[in-house]
N, C-alpha and C positions, 0 to 999 in steps of 0.2 A: 785565315785572318783571325787572330785570337781575341781582338778587342771587341768584336761584335758590333762595331759602329758602322753606320752607313748601310749599304746594300749587301755587304759581305759578312762573313763570320757565321757563328752558330745562331740559328733561328731561335733556339730555346734561350740562349743568352740574351738575345734582343727582346724576347718575350718576358724577361725578368725571372726565369726559372732558376738561374744560377749567375754567379759573377766571379770575377777574379779578385780574390781578397787583396786589397792594396798593401797590406802589411806583410803578408806571407807570400804573395804572388802565386798563390795556389787556388784551384777551383773551390768555390764555396756554394753549396746548395741552399737556395733561398726559399723554395717552395717544395719540400720533400714529398708532398702528397698531390702535386700538380696533376699527375696522371692517374691518381687513384679514383676508383668508382667511375671509370670511363669505359663505355662500350666502344672499343676501337672500330669494330666493323660498322656499327650503326652511326656513331657520332663523328668518326674521322674518315674511314675509308670510303663509305658510300657517298657522302657529299663530295669528296674529292673526285671519285669516279664519275659522278654526274657532271661536274664542271668540266672535267677532261673530255667526256664524251660529247658534250654540247659544243665545245670548241673544235674538236676534230671533225664532227659532222657538219659544222658550219663551213669548214674549209673543203671537206669532201664533197658536199652537195653542190658546190660551185663548179665542179669538174666531172661529176659522175651522177648517173641516175640510179646506181645500184646502192642497196642498203649497206651501211658500214657496221660490221659486227664488232662488238667490244669484248675483249678477253678480260675476264675478272679473276683475280687471284689475291689471296692474302699472304702475308709473310710465311714462307714454308716452315721455318724453324718454330714458329708459334702456332702451327696448325693444331696441335693438341690442346692448347690453352686459350686460344683466341676464338670465340664463337663466330661462326660464319653467319653474316647478316642475312635476313630474309629479304630478297630482292624481287620485287614484282616485275612483270614483263612489260609494263607500260611506262609512261613518262611522268608518273606521279611523284610526290615527294620521296617515296621510298622505292621508286622503280628505276629501271634501266632497260630500255627496250633493246631488242636484238643483242642480248648479252650471251656470252659463251663462258661456261665454267672452265677456266684455264689454270686450275691449281697445279703447282709443281709437285713432283714426286721423285724421290731418290731412295735407293737402298742405302739407308743412312750409315749402317755399320761399315759397308764396303767403301762408301764415299769418304768417311772421316778417318777410317783406319788405313786407307789406301791398301787394302788387301781383300782377297776373296776367300771367304770361309763358308764352304757349303754346309758345314755342320753346326754353325752357330750364328745367331742374330739376336736382336733385341726388339721387343714390341713396346714402342713409346706410349701406346694407348693403355696398356696394362702395367707398364713399368716392370716387365718380367723378361728374363732370358728365354730364348727359343732354341731348342736343340733338334738337330736332324733336318735334312734337306726338305723332306715332304712337309714338315711343319713350318719351315721357313717360307716355302712356296705358298702354302695355304695362308700364312699370315700376311705376306706381301700382297697376294691377290685380294685379301679382305680389306687391306688398307686402300687399295685402288678402288674397290667396290664402294667403300664409304665415300671416297671423293666423288665418284660418279653419282652417288645418291644425292650429293649436295645440289647438283644441277636439277635433279628431279624434285627434291623436297623443298629446297631453299630458294630456287630460282624459277619456279613454275615450269618445270619440265624442259629447262634449257639443255642444249647438248653439252657434252664435256670433251675437251681436248686437253690432254696433259701438257701444260705449257712448257715444261722442262723435264727432261729425264736424261740419264746418261751415267757414265762411270768415270772414275779417275784412271788415267792411263799410266801415271807415274807411280805404280804400285811399289810397295816396299821391297819386293824381291829384286827390283832393279837398282836399289840404292847402292849396293856394293859394286855395281859395274860402273867404272869410271867413264868408259867410252862405249855405252851400248848403242849410241849413234845410229848408224844405219842397220844395227843388229846383224852384222855379218860375223860369221864364225871365223876363227883364225885359219882353218884348214883350207877352205875353198872360197872364202869371201862371199858366200851366199847368205841371204837373210836367214837368221835363226828365228824361225817363227815360234819356236817353243817358248821364247821369252814373253810372248803375249798370250800364253795359255790361260792364265788366270783372268786376264782382261776379256778373252774370248768367252769364258764361262760366265763371267759376271754380266757382260752385255747380253748374252743369250738369255740369262735368267731374267733380266729386266724386261726384255721383249716378250718372253713367254708369259710373264705376269700381265703385261698389257694386252696381249692377244687373248688371254683367258677371259678378260673383261670386255673384249671387243672395243677397246679404247683407241681413239685417235691420239696422236702424240707428236711432239717435235723433239728431236734429239739435240741436246746441248753437248758439244757444239762443233762447228767447223771454223778453225783458225788457220788462215792460209800461210802465216809465217810462224807457226808453232815450232819450237825447238825443244830438245831434251832439257837444256839448262833453264830456259826461260818459260817453258810451258806455253800457256795461252797469253802470256804477258799481261795478266790481270789477276790480282788478288792471290797470287801464288798458285793458281789452278792449272791443271793440265788435263782437260777433258776433251780435247779436240780429236775427232775421228781421223784427222789427217795430221801428219807431221812432215815437215820438209826433210828432217833428218832420218826418216824412215824410207825415203825414196832410194831406189836402186839406180834409176836413171838409164839402165841398160836393158830393162825388161820390155819385151816386144810382144805384140798380140799373137805372133806366130806360136808363142809358148802357150797361148790360151786357145785360140781357134783358127790360127793360120792365115789371117788376112794381112799380116805384115805391117799394120799401122802401129804408131807409137801407143804404148799401153797407157791409157788415160787414167787408170786408177792407181798408179804407182804412188805410194805414200800413205795409203789408208791403213789403219791399225785395227787388227782383229775384225777385219771386214766380213768374214764368214758369219759373224753373229748378226750384223744388222743388214747385210745384203741378202735378203731372204724372200722367198715367194710369198705373195699375198694377193687376195682378190681386190683389185683396185676399183672395179665397177660391178655392182651386183644387181641383178634383175630379181628383186624380191627382198626378203628380210634375212639378214645374216644371223646364223645360229652358231657356227664355228668357222674360224678363219685363223688357222695356226700352223706353225712349222716346227717339226721336230728336227733340230739341227743334228743331233747325234745319230738318228736313224735315217736322216735324209728324206723325210716324208712330209709332204704338205697335205693338209686336209681342209676342205671347205664343205660346210653344210649350210643349206639355206631353205627358206620356206617361201612359197609363192602363192599367188591367188589361184583360184580354180580357173580352168580354161575359159569359162564363160565370163570371167571378170578381167582377163588379160586384154590390155589395150594395144600393146606394142610387142612385136617380135624382136626383142633385143637380147643379146647374150650377156652372161656374166663373164667378165674378163679377169684373168689371173696372170699376174706378172711373174715370170720365172727367169731369174738371172742366169747368165752363162757361167757364173761362178759355180753353180750347182749342176747344171746340165749343159755341156758344151755343144751337143748336137740334139736335134729333135729325137733321134733314135735312142738317146740316153733316157728319155722319159717313158715311164710306164704309167699310162693314164687310165683310170677306171672311173666311170660315171654311172649314175643311177638317177631316176628309175629307168626301166627298160624303155627304149625308144628315144632316149636323150642322145644328143650328138655333140661333137666338139671338133674344132679345127685349130691349127697352130700357125700363127704368124711369126716369122723370124725377123729380128732386127740386129743391128751390129753387136750389141752386148746383152741382149735378152730376148726372150720369147713372150708372146702373149697367147695364152690358151683361152679360146673363146668357147663357151659352153652354153648350149641351148637345152633346157630341160624339157622333157616330153610334156606335151599339153593334150595328149590323146584322151586323157581321162580326167575327170574332176574328183577322183577319189582322193582320200587323205594321203595315201602313199605317193601319188603323183604331185601333190603339192609340196612334198618334202624331197629335196634333191641333194646330191653329194658328188664331189669331185675329189679324187685322191690321186696325187702325183708322186711317183717314187723315182728317185734318182738312179744313176747307173750302179749296177751291182746289188741293188736292193731286191730282196725276195718278197713276194706277196705272202700274207699270213699262212696260206695253204702249203707253201714251200718250206724247205728246210732253212733254218737260220743261217745267215752268212755275214761275216764281219765285213766292214767296209772302211776304206780310208777316206777321210773327208776331202773334198775338193781342194786343190792347191792354188787356184787362181782367184783373182779379185774381179768384181764387176759392179755396175750400177753407179751412175753419176750422182752420188749422194752429197748433199750439203746439209740440209736439215730435212727431215722426213716426216710425213704424216701418213697414217693409214686411212683408208677410205671409209672407216666405220662411222665417222661422224654423220648423223642423219641429216637429210635435207632440212634446212632451217629457213622457214619463210618469215617474212616480216609480220609481226603479230599486232 
């Protein structure tokens, strides 16, 4: 509605910021400094968030006794120029109780160029180019660390969950393919997984940066009717981890682990990057929780209280998808300290490795524990190096995912 009358139209036109010039029929700015000298976070965002939270909690409290967490985020494109407001943890004028820092993060160069370049990126904080993968990884980890610090420094130690992250699947190397469709090659009509090699590397990079910071996150996105031509059917984007046109339709689970049921993960794109092992429940404090996709090695390190302080005999639980290890015998599991034990529970499409660390000693070494899981064909460091083909199958009922790293958050 261009006239701005009534309840429709542009709110800034209704506020008198601009009008349509009656003589030229073109937009005319009436108050060019309307937004000047305004602290968006303090004067605009926080009051809105407080009103929104009040309304949502009024509705929520009528049907639930559980506290309602509020995800707080500012416009991601303005992250470098818009100061993050200081938000207290109570319900005062400058506060928002039970809030979670849910700032979005993307690898901007990959997202906006629709291409994966392991050798080049750009740091928006310093306005400088970054060369070499090690420097890119360090820079992106630093960006995420800065976001995590916002919850600590600006929100009175609130937890952080990256509210959005992901990659563009319609990368430029696919532009010249008129019918990449189901990604079948012309020879035997099997899916040509090499077409998603850059997407696989880009998604793995994003998740490695998140794991390095022990950050919880949600992947953007799952679109059930995604197509190659229309993408996610919104804003010209194509970030869905699933596409109807990448389905084979004839793929069966016997190709994966022999149970003969329909393969429920058909249509996932570059799934080997985001279907990865992780510690989902931790008895203690997480120190390391990461997966090396290229080497096929998962590593967990944690720290627990001394035996005299332990109240419950509960295990750390590690999710291991059958994408990576099809059989329990495929896993080489190493635990420490001495005296620790583990057991493996098998489900249709994944395993759960349960690990109990030794509590026989209250020494510092026994308070620190480790689980290393190596996939099939992987040699331990003491053995000779061996190359390995990455797994070919898909697993995990993924829609949007979170890691378990977000700490327990009690109502303050």
